[in-house]
C-alpha atoms as one frame of an Amber mdcrd trajectory, in Angstrom:
protein
  -1.545 -14.754  22.217   1.333 -16.282  24.107   2.707 -14.440  27.126   5.231
 -11.797  26.075   4.404 -12.153  22.376   3.308  -9.399  20.017   0.955  -9.441
  17.044   2.968  -8.683  13.904   1.742  -7.542  10.477   3.812  -7.710   7.305
   5.117  -4.282   6.307   4.756  -5.008   2.582   1.151  -6.184   3.077   0.243
  -2.934   4.844   1.839  -0.926   2.023   0.155  -3.021  -0.656  -3.293  -2.986
   1.004  -4.268   0.360  -0.486  -2.912  -0.263  -3.983  -5.863  -2.154  -5.483
  -8.664   0.072  -4.111  -6.871   3.276  -5.151  -6.077   1.869  -8.598  -9.583
   0.605  -9.373 -11.405   3.595  -7.883  -9.080   5.867  -9.863  -9.610   3.984
 -13.128 -13.377   3.992 -12.579 -13.419   7.727 -11.746 -11.233   8.507 -14.782
 -13.508   6.427 -17.022 -16.573   8.330 -15.843 -14.654  11.607 -15.988 -13.866
  11.170 -19.685 -17.601  11.222 -20.388 -17.874  14.751 -18.906 -16.625  17.542
 -21.214 -15.482  19.679 -18.248 -14.218  23.253 -18.290 -10.866  22.450 -19.886
 -12.049  19.842 -22.372 -11.300  16.121 -22.512  -7.946  16.325 -24.263  -6.398
  18.722 -21.745  -7.976  16.792 -18.876  -6.528  13.472 -20.006  -3.083  14.987
 -20.645  -3.087  16.667 -17.229  -4.272  13.394 -15.698  -1.438  11.465 -17.346
   1.092  13.922 -15.906  -0.538  13.662 -12.473  -0.515   9.849 -12.719   3.244
   9.772 -13.335   3.942  12.371 -10.639   1.773  10.632  -8.030   3.271   7.212
  -8.785   6.811   8.595  -8.410   6.081  10.520  -5.203   4.295   7.611  -3.515
   6.970   5.119  -4.616   9.882   7.117  -3.219   8.208   8.727  -0.181   9.829
   7.798   3.159  12.220   5.235   1.644  14.981   6.307   4.026  12.757   5.606
   7.008  11.826   2.170   5.637  15.515   1.402   5.010  16.580   2.604   8.479
  13.909   0.535  10.232  14.789  -2.493   8.074  18.477  -2.217   8.964  17.661
  -2.154  12.671  15.070  -4.950  12.536  15.297  -7.373  15.456  14.490 -11.049
  15.000  10.867 -11.907  15.870  10.419 -13.984  19.025   8.887 -17.457  19.050
   5.925 -16.096  21.027   5.119 -13.426  18.396   1.939 -14.048  16.401   2.199
 -13.454  12.644  -0.947 -11.896  11.217  -2.360 -13.384   8.015  -2.130 -11.330
   4.844  -5.914 -11.233   4.421  -6.401  -9.886   7.952  -3.800  -7.148   7.426
  -5.379  -6.071   4.136  -8.910  -6.171   5.586  -7.895  -4.086   8.624  -6.207
  -1.442   6.468  -9.162  -1.182   4.093 -11.674  -0.980   6.938  -9.653   1.752
   8.595  -9.436   3.762   5.365 -12.845   3.081   3.790 -14.178   6.623   4.376
 -10.976   8.205   3.047 -11.189   6.008  -0.041 -14.824   7.013  -0.591 -14.023
  10.723  -0.164 -11.062  10.445  -2.557 -13.277   8.728  -5.133 -15.982  11.396
  -4.829 -13.388  14.174  -5.078 -11.927  12.542  -8.208 -15.412  12.341  -9.735
 -16.208  15.930  -8.793 -12.972  17.237 -10.266 -14.035  15.850 -13.660 -16.402
  18.799 -14.068 -13.334  21.045 -14.147 -10.577  18.795 -15.549 -11.981  15.536
 -16.992 -10.302  12.290 -15.838  -7.436  14.085 -14.051  -8.580  13.301 -10.495
  -9.173   9.649 -11.320  -5.742   9.288 -12.913  -4.165  10.954  -9.865  -5.870
   8.376  -7.630  -4.773   5.522  -9.899  -1.212   6.882  -9.801  -1.230   6.675
  -6.002  -2.311   3.030  -6.247   0.427   2.268  -8.789   2.966   3.951  -6.499
   1.964   1.708  -3.599   2.399  -1.388  -5.808   5.857  -0.170  -6.828   6.822
   0.516  -3.208   5.669  -2.971  -2.172   7.711  -4.431  -5.057  10.771  -2.490
  -3.827  10.237  -3.896  -0.333   9.917  -7.380  -1.853  13.242  -7.050  -3.674
  14.858  -5.897  -0.443  13.345  -8.827   1.471  14.589 -11.336  -1.130  18.073
  -9.818  -1.150  18.357  -9.966   2.646  16.378 -13.225   2.925  14.305 -11.724
   5.732  10.663 -10.646   5.801   9.849  -7.357   7.567   7.093  -7.119  10.176
   5.646  -4.324  12.304   3.756  -4.551  15.579   0.000  -4.412  15.040  -0.577
  -2.117  18.028   1.760   0.463  16.448  -0.455   0.601  13.361  -3.167   2.498
  15.275  -5.775  -0.248  15.237  -4.708  -1.653  11.878  -5.364   1.576   9.986
  -1.980   3.237  10.346   1.190   3.601   8.348   4.016   1.079   8.706   6.551
   3.892   9.189   4.382   6.300  11.198   5.539   8.084  14.350   4.315   5.270
  16.593   6.524   2.696  14.814   9.847   2.417  16.615  11.297  -0.704  14.969
  10.597  -3.540  12.566  10.925  -7.233  13.327  12.237  -9.813  10.889  11.653
 -13.491  10.176  12.919 -16.020   7.683  11.760 -15.786   4.085   9.276 -18.683
   4.452   7.345 -17.248   7.429   3.719 -16.196   7.073   1.305 -16.641   4.190
   2.533 -13.795   1.947   5.461 -13.767  -0.459   8.156 -11.053  -0.395   6.466
  -7.816  -1.460   3.175  -8.751   0.195   1.554 -10.683  -2.648  -0.167 -14.026
  -2.156   2.314 -16.825  -1.760   2.147 -19.190  -4.729   2.296 -22.815  -3.704
   3.869 -25.277  -6.093   1.537 -27.952  -7.356   2.188 -31.360  -5.859   3.254
 -33.989  -8.401
């Protein structure tokens, strides 16, 4: 790393990193949970799970939006010496840092199926959907302002932290073409050469 530079990770990539594992683990746990009759029965379990899915998606989507917006408004321009972390590295670091929490959440969702079938899995999937929606909101904001948002890697607690946690004091910004991820943290699509 160049002298005086900081390692920066995309905010939207950190948010989006947990979406796919939570979604797929939740869908898998709900699928297995439907096979178990449970104490409440399948119909009640699935209906309760659907309500939990919607509630979790809404809560996760709107949680801490003011903090994201405040940090985005005060974002300073990234310096030339700053090193922009690849999307794949950001996602890998987040998933490594949360792998035990993801496993415990999956096991808890499976275990809850003996009481309320599929509800725990749908709750987990709702959290994943909420993270996708939050990343999409960040992407719309980045497109509107034509600036990508970045956070210092050392403020993410070894890559496993939250992009708006207590340690995060400010965001940095770059132009819309910087890095290898599109606004919202998805893979950047390259146009085919003609």
